[in-house]
gemmi code that builds the backbone of each chain (N, CA, C; Angstrom):
import gemmi

chains = {
    "A": [
        ("MET", (2.703, -13.120, 1.948), (2.435, -11.783, 1.453), (0.962, -11.435, 1.563)),
        ("THR", (0.592, -10.346, 2.093), (-0.790, -9.998, 2.341), (-1.471, -9.572, 0.996)),
        ("TYR", (-2.843, -9.557, 1.098), (-3.616, -9.113, -0.046), (-3.174, -7.699, -0.528)),
        ("LYS", (-2.964, -6.787, 0.398), (-2.636, -5.435, 0.030), (-1.304, -5.332, -0.656)),
        ("SER", (-0.361, -6.160, -0.161), (1.034, -6.216, -0.729), (0.919, -6.735, -2.169)),
        ("LYS", (0.107, -7.778, -2.351), (-0.036, -8.368, -3.673), (-0.615, -7.414, -4.673)),
        ("ARG", (-1.704, -6.653, -4.159), (-2.333, -5.683, -4.982), (-1.379, -4.526, -5.429)),
        ("THR", (-0.647, -4.108, -4.404), (0.336, -2.975, -4.702), (1.368, -3.453, -5.619)),
        ("LEU", (1.891, -4.777, -5.493), (2.922, -5.236, -6.325), (2.409, -5.388, -7.745)),
        ("THR", (1.175, -5.861, -7.838), (0.581, -5.985, -9.235), (0.442, -4.613, -9.917)),
        ("THR", (-0.009, -3.672, -9.176), (-0.163, -2.307, -9.712), (1.187, -1.794, -10.137)),
        ("MET", (2.181, -2.042, -9.240), (3.584, -1.514, -9.480), (4.185, -2.180, -10.700)),
        ("ILE", (4.055, -3.424, -10.843), (4.614, -4.181, -12.032), (3.961, -3.678, -13.313)),
        ("VAL", (2.624, -3.533, -13.303), (2.014, -3.114, -14.529), (2.444, -1.676, -14.843)),
        ("GLY", (2.507, -0.847, -13.840), (2.954, 0.550, -14.008), (4.317, 0.625, -14.560)),
        ("ALA", (5.227, -0.162, -14.069), (6.620, -0.252, -14.530), (6.689, -0.740, -16.005)),
        ("ALA", (5.890, -1.757, -16.239), (5.890, -2.358, -17.616), (5.380, -1.343, -18.606)),
        ("LEU", (4.322, -0.592, -18.206), (3.785, 0.401, -19.141), (4.788, 1.568, -19.318)),
        ("TYR", (5.477, 1.869, -18.201), (6.436, 2.967, -18.401), (7.617, 2.571, -19.266)),
        ("ILE", (8.100, 1.317, -19.156), (9.124, 0.817, -20.017), (8.638, 0.801, -21.460)),
        ("GLY", (7.409, 0.442, -21.683), (6.798, 0.423, -23.019), (6.819, 1.877, -23.531)),
        ("TYR", (6.521, 2.878, -22.647), (6.494, 4.285, -23.097), (7.955, 4.758, -23.482)),
        ("ILE", (8.922, 4.288, -22.647), (10.317, 4.663, -22.947), (10.709, 4.199, -24.316)),
        ("VAL", (10.381, 2.929, -24.643), (10.712, 2.320, -25.968), (10.041, 3.175, -27.049)),
        ("TYR", (8.764, 3.460, -26.823), (8.047, 4.288, -27.834), (8.666, 5.637, -27.920)),
        ("ALA", (8.990, 6.252, -26.806), (9.479, 7.652, -26.776), (10.840, 7.726, -27.483)),
        ("MET", (11.677, 6.687, -27.323), (13.007, 6.660, -27.951), (12.848, 6.673, -29.468)),
        ("GLY", (11.928, 5.796, -29.983), (11.645, 5.766, -31.377), (11.115, 7.092, -31.908)),
        ("LYS", (10.192, 7.684, -31.093), (9.572, 8.927, -31.520), (10.601, 10.046, -31.564)),
        ("TYR", (11.527, 10.045, -30.563), (12.437, 11.139, -30.516), (13.363, 11.171, -31.725)),
        ("GLN", (13.589, 10.022, -32.329), (14.430, 9.985, -33.577), (13.724, 10.689, -34.653)),
        ("THR", (12.405, 10.511, -34.725), (11.678, 11.047, -35.928), (10.992, 12.447, -35.674)),
        ("ASP", (10.663, 12.684, -34.376), (9.937, 13.941, -34.062), (10.503, 14.546, -32.800)),
        ("PRO", (11.661, 15.046, -32.814), (12.308, 15.484, -31.538), (11.777, 16.777, -30.958)),
        ("GLU", (11.205, 17.668, -31.756), (10.826, 19.037, -31.216), (9.418, 19.372, -31.247)),
        ("ASN", (8.466, 18.504, -31.786), (7.088, 18.926, -31.817), (6.431, 18.644, -30.513)),
        ("ILE", (6.361, 19.649, -29.660), (5.869, 19.550, -28.323), (4.419, 19.099, -28.256)),
        ("LYS", (3.619, 19.578, -29.248), (2.163, 19.263, -29.325), (1.961, 17.785, -29.441)),
        ("SER", (2.710, 17.149, -30.374), (2.513, 15.730, -30.549), (3.020, 14.918, -29.351)),
        ("TRP", (4.010, 15.390, -28.613), (4.478, 14.767, -27.425), (3.479, 14.833, -26.274)),
        ("ALA", (2.788, 16.078, -26.184), (1.773, 16.222, -25.157), (0.621, 15.199, -25.464)),
        ("ILE", (0.229, 15.116, -26.781), (-0.856, 14.183, -27.194), (-0.376, 12.700, -26.823)),
        ("ALA", (0.865, 12.377, -27.119), (1.330, 11.021, -26.824), (1.303, 10.715, -25.297)),
        ("LEU", (1.695, 11.723, -24.500), (1.658, 11.544, -23.042), (0.254, 11.435, -22.564)),
        ("LEU", (-0.686, 12.177, -23.106), (-2.085, 12.067, -22.673), (-2.632, 10.669, -23.054)),
        ("VAL", (-2.308, 10.217, -24.226), (-2.837, 8.858, -24.694), (-2.228, 7.840, -23.726)),
        ("PHE", (-0.924, 7.976, -23.423), (-0.300, 6.979, -22.555), (-0.980, 7.022, -21.123)),
        ("ILE", (-1.284, 8.160, -20.640), (-1.932, 8.262, -19.307), (-3.258, 7.599, -19.369)),
        ("GLY", (-4.040, 7.809, -20.484), (-5.329, 7.133, -20.643), (-5.171, 5.636, -20.706)),
        ("ILE", (-4.184, 5.123, -21.435), (-3.943, 3.725, -21.530), (-3.593, 3.132, -20.135)),
        ("SER", (-2.785, 3.888, -19.412), (-2.428, 3.434, -18.060), (-3.584, 3.247, -17.137)),
        ("ILE", (-4.526, 4.228, -17.194), (-5.664, 4.234, -16.352), (-6.566, 3.001, -16.688)),
        ("VAL", (-6.836, 2.803, -17.988), (-7.631, 1.699, -18.435), (-6.987, 0.334, -18.041)),
        ("ALA", (-5.670, 0.284, -18.238), (-4.928, -1.001, -17.986), (-4.982, -1.273, -16.493)),
        ("GLN", (-4.826, -0.281, -15.651), (-4.877, -0.509, -14.221), (-6.328, -0.963, -13.721)),
        ("ILE", (-7.294, -0.387, -14.301), (-8.635, -0.751, -13.976), (-8.914, -2.250, -14.318)),
        ("VAL", (-8.581, -2.553, -15.573), (-8.751, -3.968, -16.111), (-7.957, -4.892, -15.224)),
        ("LEU", (-6.759, -4.539, -14.893), (-5.912, -5.356, -14.056), (-6.498, -5.652, -12.725)),
        ("GLN", (-6.996, -4.551, -12.077), (-7.565, -4.652, -10.734), (-8.715, -5.691, -10.751)),
        ("ILE", (-9.554, -5.573, -11.815), (-10.721, -6.491, -11.961), (-10.198, -7.965, -12.073)),
        ("LEU", (-9.219, -8.124, -12.943), (-8.613, -9.539, -13.066), (-8.040, -9.966, -11.829)),
        ("PHE", (-7.342, -9.059, -11.175), (-6.640, -9.438, -9.919), (-7.602, -9.936, -8.836)),
        ("HIS", (-8.750, -9.257, -8.743), (-9.757, -9.641, -7.739), (-10.462, -10.922, -8.097)),
        ("ILE", (-10.614, -11.126, -9.368), (-11.257, -12.398, -9.846), (-10.305, -13.564, -9.460)),
        ("GLY", (-8.944, -13.325, -9.789), (-7.949, -14.331, -9.542), (-7.851, -14.667, -8.086)),
        ("LEU", (-7.985, -13.584, -7.245), (-7.774, -13.661, -5.786), (-8.999, -14.477, -5.218)),
        ("ALA", (-10.182, -14.155, -5.696), (-11.357, -14.901, -5.222), (-11.311, -16.350, -5.552)),
        ("VAL", (-10.903, -16.625, -6.812), (-10.746, -18.072, -7.202), (-9.642, -18.734, -6.392)),
        ("GLY", (-8.523, -18.078, -6.190), (-7.417, -18.645, -5.393), (-7.869, -19.036, -3.991)),
        ("MET", (-8.632, -18.057, -3.378), (-9.128, -18.246, -2.024), (-10.095, -19.467, -1.937)),
        ("ALA", (-10.981, -19.519, -2.972), (-11.987, -20.630, -3.015), (-11.260, -21.916, -3.145)),
        ("VAL", (-10.280, -21.986, -4.060), (-9.570, -23.244, -4.223), (-8.814, -23.689, -2.991)),
        ("LYS", (-8.225, -22.715, -2.301), (-7.549, -22.986, -0.990), (-8.492, -23.579, -0.006)),
        ("GLU", (-9.626, -22.968, 0.139), (-10.658, -23.489, 1.049), (-11.142, -24.896, 0.683)),
        ("GLU", (-11.288, -25.138, -0.643), (-11.729, -26.413, -1.157), (-10.731, -27.491, -0.862)),
        ("MET", (-9.364, -27.124, -1.003), (-8.331, -28.043, -0.724), (-8.221, -28.426, 0.752)),
        ("LYS", (-8.618, -27.470, 1.568), (-8.704, -27.772, 3.118), (-9.911, -28.640, 3.369)),
        ("GLY", (-10.665, -28.917, 2.340), (-11.902, -29.726, 2.521), (-13.043, -28.949, 3.123)),
        ("ASN", (-12.997, -27.636, 2.929), (-13.987, -26.695, 3.477), (-14.491, -25.760, 2.309)),
        ("GLY", (-15.534, -26.174, 1.710), (-16.025, -25.369, 0.543), (-16.993, -24.296, 0.941)),
        ("ASP", (-16.619, -23.544, 2.038), (-17.498, -22.553, 2.592), (-17.267, -21.284, 1.771)),
        ("THR", (-18.282, -20.986, 0.917), (-18.128, -19.757, 0.104), (-18.380, -18.547, 0.914)),
        ("ASP", (-19.160, -18.612, 1.987), (-19.371, -17.516, 2.814), (-18.091, -17.000, 3.490)),
        ("LYS", (-17.241, -17.985, 3.913), (-15.925, -17.613, 4.509), (-15.050, -16.896, 3.444)),
        ("VAL", (-15.123, -17.401, 2.220), (-14.231, -16.818, 1.139), (-14.735, -15.365, 0.959)),
        ("THR", (-16.009, -15.117, 0.932), (-16.530, -13.816, 0.736), (-16.153, -12.893, 1.902)),
        ("ARG", (-16.315, -13.406, 3.102), (-15.938, -12.628, 4.301), (-14.470, -12.267, 4.263)),
        ("ASN", (-13.658, -13.295, 3.918), (-12.137, -13.000, 3.870), (-11.804, -11.908, 2.858)),
        ("LEU", (-12.487, -11.983, 1.718), (-12.253, -11.065, 0.604), (-12.720, -9.684, 1.044)),
        ("ASN", (-13.909, -9.572, 1.649), (-14.414, -8.288, 2.050), (-13.538, -7.707, 3.136)),
        ("SER", (-13.087, -8.519, 4.046), (-12.252, -8.021, 5.172), (-10.887, -7.535, 4.589)),
        ("SER", (-10.413, -8.245, 3.587), (-9.104, -7.762, 3.033), (-9.238, -6.454, 2.300)),
        ("MET", (-10.406, -6.168, 1.809), (-10.565, -4.953, 0.992), (-10.939, -3.764, 1.886)),
        ("VAL", (-11.180, -4.002, 3.165), (-11.511, -2.862, 4.046), (-10.226, -1.936, 4.128)),
        ("GLU", (-10.474, -0.676, 3.932), (-9.372, 0.293, 4.033), (-9.469, 0.986, 5.429)),
        ("ASP", (-8.589, 0.604, 6.326), (-8.701, 1.111, 7.730), (-7.565, 2.040, 7.958)),
        ("GLU", (-7.380, 2.445, 9.266), (-6.366, 3.432, 9.619), (-4.934, 3.011, 9.311)),
        ("MET", (-4.665, 1.661, 9.362), (-3.236, 1.210, 9.027), (-2.968, 1.564, 7.545)),
        ("ASP", (-3.992, 1.289, 6.685), (-3.746, 1.545, 5.254), (-3.557, 3.017, 5.031)),
        ("LYS", (-4.391, 3.838, 5.762), (-4.276, 5.272, 5.562), (-2.913, 5.799, 6.054)),
        ("LEU", (-2.369, 5.230, 7.087), (-1.112, 5.653, 7.671), (0.055, 5.264, 6.674)),
        ("ILE", (-0.103, 4.045, 6.103), (0.890, 3.614, 5.060), (0.831, 4.501, 3.814)),
        ("LYS", (-0.431, 4.839, 3.416), (-0.540, 5.671, 2.251), (0.096, 7.044, 2.467)),
        ("LEU", (-0.165, 7.594, 3.715), (0.369, 8.891, 4.061), (1.943, 8.885, 3.967)),
        ("LYS", (2.496, 7.751, 4.472), (3.961, 7.699, 4.484), (4.498, 7.462, 3.076)),
        ("SER", (3.777, 6.651, 2.290), (4.381, 6.279, 0.941), (4.093, 7.468, -0.016)),
        ("ASP", (3.002, 8.203, 0.133), (2.668, 9.336, -0.748), (3.827, 10.340, -0.720)),
        ("ARG", (4.432, 10.485, 0.432), (5.549, 11.489, 0.517), (6.606, 11.261, -0.503)),
        ("VAL", (6.806, 9.982, -0.871), (7.808, 9.564, -1.813), (7.440, 10.225, -3.204)),
        ("VAL", (6.146, 10.133, -3.563), (5.672, 10.688, -4.856), (5.892, 12.230, -4.820)),
        ("TYR", (5.583, 12.877, -3.719), (5.736, 14.330, -3.643), (7.230, 14.680, -3.837)),
        ("ILE", (8.078, 13.848, -3.124), (9.519, 14.083, -3.252), (10.027, 13.982, -4.736)),
        ("GLY", (9.541, 12.841, -5.348), (9.832, 12.567, -6.707), (9.407, 13.618, -7.657)),
        ("ALA", (8.159, 14.095, -7.444), (7.580, 15.159, -8.266), (8.339, 16.403, -8.085)),
        ("GLY", (8.717, 16.717, -6.849), (9.466, 17.926, -6.527), (10.809, 17.922, -7.226)),
        ("ILE", (11.520, 16.763, -7.098), (12.835, 16.709, -7.762), (12.708, 16.790, -9.274)),
        ("GLY", (11.690, 16.189, -9.730), (11.425, 16.258, -11.241), (11.129, 17.605, -11.701)),
        ("PHE", (10.385, 18.421, -10.880), (10.018, 19.737, -11.256), (11.341, 20.662, -11.303)),
        ("VAL", (12.153, 20.445, -10.289), (13.409, 21.243, -10.229), (14.317, 20.833, -11.397)),
        ("ALA", (14.393, 19.519, -11.644), (15.206, 19.007, -12.749), (14.722, 19.571, -14.075)),
        ("THR", (13.334, 19.629, -14.211), (12.768, 20.216, -15.462), (13.182, 21.694, -15.587)),
        ("LEU", (13.079, 22.440, -14.503), (13.505, 23.868, -14.563), (14.964, 23.996, -14.897)),
        ("ILE", (15.802, 23.156, -14.313), (17.237, 23.152, -14.623), (17.456, 22.918, -16.140)),
        ("ALA", (16.631, 21.892, -16.635), (16.796, 21.544, -18.060), (16.425, 22.754, -18.942)),
        ("PHE", (15.320, 23.451, -18.522), (15.006, 24.693, -19.277), (16.105, 25.738, -19.209)),
        ("ALA", (16.559, 25.912, -18.006), (17.638, 26.867, -17.794), (18.871, 26.612, -18.593)),
        ("LEU", (19.218, 25.318, -18.786), (20.371, 24.941, -19.519), (20.111, 24.893, -21.115)),
        ("GLY", (18.830, 25.248, -21.394), (18.499, 25.259, -22.803), (18.252, 23.913, -23.498)),
        ("ILE", (18.020, 22.887, -22.692), (17.693, 21.608, -23.233), (16.350, 21.593, -23.813)),
        ("SER", (16.060, 20.791, -24.857), (14.738, 20.843, -25.544), (13.549, 20.633, -24.645)),
        ("ASN", (12.430, 21.251, -25.047), (11.217, 21.205, -24.339), (10.725, 19.725, -24.121)),
        ("VAL", (10.926, 18.964, -25.213), (10.504, 17.581, -25.187), (11.194, 16.771, -24.148)),
        ("LEU", (12.519, 16.980, -24.032), (13.279, 16.279, -23.062), (12.877, 16.693, -21.607)),
        ("ALA", (12.664, 17.999, -21.480), (12.254, 18.532, -20.141), (10.903, 17.986, -19.793)),
        ("ILE", (9.953, 17.845, -20.644), (8.572, 17.396, -20.298), (8.710, 15.865, -19.916)),
        ("ASN", (9.634, 15.183, -20.609), (9.876, 13.793, -20.298), (10.536, 13.508, -18.948)),
        ("ILE", (11.408, 14.471, -18.568), (11.999, 14.361, -17.259), (10.958, 14.500, -16.201)),
        ("LEU", (10.036, 15.439, -16.362), (8.976, 15.662, -15.417), (8.075, 14.402, -15.294)),
        ("PHE", (7.665, 13.906, -16.495), (6.834, 12.740, -16.510), (7.532, 11.543, -15.885)),
        ("GLY", (8.812, 11.361, -16.231), (9.592, 10.239, -15.686), (9.657, 10.262, -14.200)),
        ("SER", (9.813, 11.524, -13.628), (9.945, 11.635, -12.150), (8.656, 11.179, -11.480)),
        ("PHE", (7.477, 11.434, -12.114), (6.242, 10.966, -11.504), (6.152, 9.472, -11.593)),
        ("ALA", (6.554, 8.938, -12.744), (6.500, 7.481, -12.934), (7.435, 6.768, -11.962)),
        ("VAL", (8.644, 7.222, -11.841), (9.565, 6.573, -10.922), (9.135, 6.740, -9.519)),
        ("GLY", (8.610, 7.944, -9.209), (8.090, 8.254, -7.851), (6.996, 7.258, -7.490)),
        ("SER", (6.060, 7.009, -8.392), (4.962, 6.074, -8.067), (5.462, 4.602, -7.909)),
        ("ILE", (6.487, 4.241, -8.690), (7.126, 2.874, -8.503), (7.667, 2.753, -7.076)),
        ("ILE", (8.450, 3.788, -6.743), (9.096, 3.717, -5.455), (8.083, 3.743, -4.305)),
        ("GLU", (6.997, 4.516, -4.566), (5.847, 4.579, -3.620), (5.296, 3.156, -3.334)),
        ("GLY", (5.182, 2.349, -4.424), (4.757, 1.024, -4.316), (5.674, 0.169, -3.484)),
        ("ILE", (7.011, 0.343, -3.719), (7.980, -0.413, -2.955), (7.890, -0.021, -1.495)),
        ("VAL", (7.761, 1.270, -1.161), (7.692, 1.683, 0.231), (6.382, 1.171, 0.933)),
        ("SER", (5.287, 1.187, 0.127), (3.996, 0.641, 0.649), (4.163, -0.862, 0.990)),
        ("ILE", (4.760, -1.596, 0.107), (4.972, -3.067, 0.385), (5.812, -3.201, 1.595)),
        ("TYR", (6.850, -2.465, 1.697), (7.762, -2.548, 2.876), (7.015, -2.354, 4.182)),
        ("TYR", (6.100, -1.330, 4.211), (5.307, -1.077, 5.426), (4.297, -2.158, 5.660)),
        ("PHE", (3.692, -2.610, 4.566), (2.692, -3.714, 4.711), (3.272, -4.971, 5.327)),
        ("GLU", (4.561, -5.221, 4.907), (5.185, -6.478, 5.395), (5.867, -6.284, 6.693)),
        ("LYS", (6.588, -5.171, 6.866), (7.399, -4.965, 8.102), (6.624, -4.270, 9.221)),
        ("GLY", (5.475, -3.635, 8.837), (4.704, -2.971, 9.886), (4.968, -1.505, 9.968)),
        ("VAL", (4.064, -0.806, 10.664), (4.230, 0.687, 10.694), (3.677, 1.154, 12.085)),
        ("HIS", (4.325, 2.197, 12.570), (3.920, 2.647, 13.929), (3.594, 4.120, 13.894)),
        ("ASN", (2.675, 4.499, 14.751), (2.213, 5.924, 14.797), (3.236, 6.772, 15.544)),
        ("VAL", (4.430, 6.906, 14.948), (5.422, 7.824, 15.543), (5.979, 8.772, 14.536)),
    ],
    "B": [
        ("MET", (24.465, 8.263, 29.235), (23.134, 8.880, 29.280), (22.175, 7.814, 28.699)),
        ("SER", (21.040, 7.626, 29.432), (20.131, 6.640, 28.879), (18.937, 7.259, 28.157)),
        ("LYS", (18.496, 6.510, 27.157), (17.446, 6.935, 26.295), (16.177, 6.093, 26.534)),
        ("LYS", (15.056, 6.737, 26.775), (13.829, 5.964, 27.016), (13.195, 5.456, 25.777)),
        ("LYS", (12.800, 4.289, 25.775), (12.157, 3.709, 24.627), (10.739, 3.253, 25.007)),
        ("PHE", (9.716, 3.652, 24.296), (8.372, 3.277, 24.594), (7.857, 2.078, 23.718)),
        ("VAL", (7.402, 1.064, 24.463), (6.944, -0.174, 23.799), (5.449, -0.426, 24.196)),
        ("ILE", (4.638, -0.663, 23.156), (3.230, -1.008, 23.427), (3.056, -2.523, 22.992)),
        ("THR", (2.658, -3.291, 23.954), (2.427, -4.710, 23.692), (0.897, -4.969, 23.813)),
        ("ASN", (0.446, -6.059, 23.376), (-1.002, -6.319, 23.462), (-1.224, -7.835, 23.776)),
        ("ASN", (-2.404, -8.089, 24.325), (-2.875, -9.420, 24.704), (-3.993, -9.923, 23.778)),
        ("ILE", (-4.019, -9.435, 22.575), (-5.161, -9.811, 21.721), (-5.235, -11.296, 21.481)),
        ("ARG", (-4.124, -11.930, 21.204), (-4.122, -13.361, 21.002), (-4.779, -14.148, 22.160)),
        ("LYS", (-4.347, -13.753, 23.362), (-4.859, -14.364, 24.579), (-6.393, -14.106, 24.742)),
        ("LEU", (-6.729, -12.834, 24.489), (-8.213, -12.455, 24.650), (-9.108, -13.178, 23.615)),
        ("ARG", (-8.491, -13.406, 22.383), (-9.260, -14.203, 21.388), (-9.495, -15.571, 21.840)),
        ("PHE", (-8.450, -16.158, 22.400), (-8.499, -17.547, 22.891), (-9.615, -17.695, 23.927)),
        ("PHE", (-9.645, -16.716, 24.880), (-10.643, -16.822, 25.903), (-12.016, -16.331, 25.489)),
        ("ALA", (-12.092, -15.778, 24.287), (-13.431, -15.410, 23.728), (-13.829, -16.491, 22.785)),
        ("ASP", (-13.749, -17.706, 23.224), (-14.206, -18.914, 22.492), (-13.471, -19.048, 21.231)),
        ("GLU", (-12.140, -18.818, 21.298), (-11.200, -18.901, 20.135), (-11.787, -18.118, 18.919)),
        ("MET", (-12.024, -16.822, 19.218), (-12.505, -15.897, 18.192), (-11.443, -15.867, 17.040)),
        ("THR", (-11.971, -15.815, 15.827), (-10.970, -15.828, 14.718), (-10.527, -14.353, 14.469)),
        ("GLN", (-9.425, -14.201, 13.849), (-8.897, -12.840, 13.454), (-9.908, -12.137, 12.496)),
        ("LEU", (-10.587, -12.979, 11.653), (-11.561, -12.374, 10.800), (-12.781, -11.865, 11.597)),
        ("ASP", (-13.219, -12.554, 12.612), (-14.389, -12.128, 13.362), (-14.027, -10.825, 14.066)),
        ("LEU", (-12.803, -10.846, 14.662), (-12.344, -9.663, 15.402), (-12.251, -8.432, 14.480)),
        ("ALA", (-11.684, -8.675, 13.271), (-11.544, -7.595, 12.282), (-12.912, -6.987, 11.894)),
        ("GLU", (-13.897, -7.878, 11.685), (-15.209, -7.430, 11.293), (-15.868, -6.658, 12.411)),
        ("LYS", (-15.699, -7.102, 13.673), (-16.358, -6.461, 14.820), (-15.720, -5.151, 15.116)),
        ("ALA", (-14.380, -5.070, 14.935), (-13.720, -3.835, 15.308), (-13.617, -2.819, 14.126)),
        ("GLY", (-14.101, -3.252, 12.985), (-14.098, -2.411, 11.797), (-12.766, -2.179, 11.191)),
        ("ALA", (-12.002, -3.250, 11.246), (-10.615, -3.241, 10.647), (-10.447, -4.264, 9.647)),
        ("SER", (-9.355, -4.310, 8.916), (-9.098, -5.431, 8.003), (-8.384, -6.560, 8.740)),
        ("ARG", (-8.445, -7.772, 8.235), (-7.798, -8.895, 8.846), (-6.284, -8.682, 8.933)),
        ("GLN", (-5.747, -8.036, 7.873), (-4.283, -7.792, 7.853), (-3.911, -6.942, 9.023)),
        ("THR", (-4.698, -5.930, 9.377), (-4.409, -5.022, 10.493), (-4.419, -5.826, 11.774)),
        ("ILE", (-5.366, -6.686, 11.932), (-5.365, -7.511, 13.218), (-4.110, -8.439, 13.299)),
        ("ILE", (-3.780, -9.014, 12.139), (-2.515, -9.835, 12.131), (-1.280, -9.046, 12.462)),
        ("ALA", (-1.235, -7.807, 11.847), (-0.070, -6.931, 12.225), (-0.040, -6.433, 13.615)),
        ("LEU", (-1.249, -6.224, 14.173), (-1.390, -5.831, 15.614), (-0.859, -6.979, 16.569)),
        ("GLU", (-1.300, -8.140, 16.256), (-0.917, -9.306, 17.065), (0.563, -9.540, 16.967)),
        ("ALA", (1.132, -9.308, 15.852), (2.546, -9.511, 15.678), (3.361, -8.378, 16.131)),
        ("GLY", (2.755, -7.352, 16.666), (3.461, -6.138, 17.199), (4.034, -5.313, 16.136)),
        ("LYS", (3.470, -5.371, 14.849), (3.963, -4.655, 13.756), (3.177, -3.377, 13.540)),
        ("TYR", (2.192, -3.122, 14.367), (1.364, -1.935, 14.156), (0.877, -1.450, 15.507)),
        ("THR", (0.927, -0.177, 15.741), (0.377, 0.354, 16.993), (-0.901, 1.125, 16.582)),
        ("PRO", (-2.049, 0.734, 17.098), (-3.282, 1.304, 16.696), (-3.494, 2.709, 17.280)),
        ("SER", (-4.549, 3.402, 16.670), (-4.887, 4.690, 17.251), (-5.711, 4.366, 18.453)),
        ("LEU", (-5.981, 5.490, 19.221), (-6.773, 5.349, 20.466), (-8.146, 4.801, 20.191)),
        ("GLU", (-8.692, 5.324, 19.055), (-10.073, 4.861, 18.760), (-10.082, 3.375, 18.498)),
        ("MET", (-9.189, 2.922, 17.648), (-9.108, 1.475, 17.302), (-8.864, 0.600, 18.612)),
        ("ALA", (-8.005, 1.155, 19.471), (-7.732, 0.407, 20.718), (-9.023, 0.260, 21.534)),
        ("PHE", (-9.797, 1.322, 21.650), (-11.061, 1.275, 22.349), (-12.117, 0.361, 21.669)),
        ("ARG", (-12.054, 0.322, 20.360), (-12.963, -0.483, 19.658), (-12.656, -2.010, 19.864)),
        ("ILE", (-11.271, -2.288, 19.919), (-10.933, -3.711, 20.095), (-11.282, -4.133, 21.547)),
        ("ALA", (-11.049, -3.217, 22.452), (-11.383, -3.520, 23.935), (-12.881, -3.754, 24.005)),
        ("ASP", (-13.655, -2.921, 23.312), (-15.065, -3.045, 23.404), (-15.572, -4.380, 22.860)),
        ("VAL", (-14.888, -4.895, 21.798), (-15.294, -6.233, 21.288), (-15.115, -7.290, 22.336)),
        ("PHE", (-14.068, -7.218, 23.079), (-13.809, -8.240, 24.160), (-14.564, -7.903, 25.437)),
        ("GLY", (-15.146, -6.692, 25.527), (-15.825, -6.255, 26.798), (-14.954, -6.047, 27.905)),
        ("VAL", (-13.696, -5.577, 27.618), (-12.739, -5.298, 28.686), (-12.182, -3.809, 28.553)),
        ("SER", (-11.396, -3.475, 29.472), (-10.826, -2.063, 29.446), (-9.617, -2.089, 28.505)),
        ("VAL", (-9.207, -0.884, 28.016), (-8.088, -0.852, 27.090), (-6.828, -1.336, 27.761)),
        ("GLU", (-6.645, -1.094, 29.051), (-5.456, -1.500, 29.781), (-5.330, -3.037, 29.824)),
        ("GLU", (-6.412, -3.729, 29.636), (-6.389, -5.172, 29.653), (-5.985, -5.668, 28.250)),
        ("VAL", (-6.154, -4.887, 27.283), (-5.724, -5.285, 25.949), (-4.292, -4.796, 25.599)),
        ("PHE", (-4.053, -3.581, 25.962), (-2.715, -2.979, 25.587), (-1.906, -2.669, 26.891)),
        ("GLU", (-0.626, -2.883, 26.814), (0.243, -2.603, 27.857), (1.326, -1.584, 27.407)),
        ("PHE", (1.560, -0.574, 28.141), (2.513, 0.460, 27.817), (3.805, 0.302, 28.730)),
        ("LYS", (4.914, 0.038, 28.055), (6.107, -0.111, 28.860), (7.172, 0.960, 28.486)),
        ("VAL", (7.957, 1.316, 29.445), (9.019, 2.252, 29.256), (10.337, 1.435, 29.480)),
        ("VAL", (11.110, 1.373, 28.378), (12.314, 0.584, 28.412), (13.486, 1.525, 28.458)),
        ("GLU", (14.346, 1.397, 29.490), (15.569, 2.275, 29.599), (16.635, 1.625, 28.757)),
        ("GLY", (17.172, 2.387, 27.824), (18.247, 1.886, 27.012), (19.473, 2.818, 26.999)),
        ("LYS", (20.595, 2.265, 26.691), (21.817, 3.138, 26.738), (21.951, 3.754, 25.332)),
        ("LYS", (22.312, 5.042, 25.415), (22.528, 5.841, 24.163), (23.868, 5.520, 23.545)),
    ],
}
model = gemmi.Model(1)
for chain_id, residues in chains.items():
    chain = gemmi.Chain(chain_id)
    for i, (resn, *xyz) in enumerate(residues, 1):
        res = gemmi.Residue()
        res.name, res.seqid = resn, gemmi.SeqId(i, " ")
        for name, pos in zip(("N", "CA", "C"), xyz):
            atom = gemmi.Atom()
            atom.name, atom.element = name, gemmi.Element(name[0])
            atom.pos, atom.b_iso = gemmi.Position(*pos), 0.0
            res.add_atom(atom)
        chain.add_residue(res)
    model.add_chain(chain)
structure = gemmi.Structure()
structure.add_model(model)
structure.setup_entities()
């Protein structure tokens, strides 16, 4: 598995774990506060903030772990060349045209997810379902869309991608 | 009725060998790509843009045709 697949997988797992945590929290909150849209908007904003901070912290930890892992691998080969480790790490982090192409293809999944979520939200409003449920449908579609985006990205990183 | 299929192959591995066994990392740095992209290119998992193709050819000091080959494969529909 390449560096970029590992990074995407890590981001995806943390995103999924955070979203599951949110679902557990939301189910509890829905029992006590099912209609107060303002408190739900605040809860969602707090959750988004937590997600951003968690992803930043995780990326830092991931890169430290990766650098240590590479250094240990080189050491085990009997080659303690730190310059090579740095070069390998820098080269892995270069975002080139292949990454941009993969991003372009996988981002479509998020747009499709968001689009379906938006229509589902409108249908929920039209059917007279509560605002809280509707806003959660919209939020859920983004979350699921970004998880699927991760899966698609990993698929392209591993199986390859062509300019067609 | 036959359907044409276009295949782009490359000689990067061979050219690296003749360039004093240049590493994938060296080639990636010189061509301005990531090592993963070079690995994918060699494995035929990625078709580069024209610019990248020229950059790789430039690293080896050869023409693009010497690095990449374009083939048309006739297949049955």
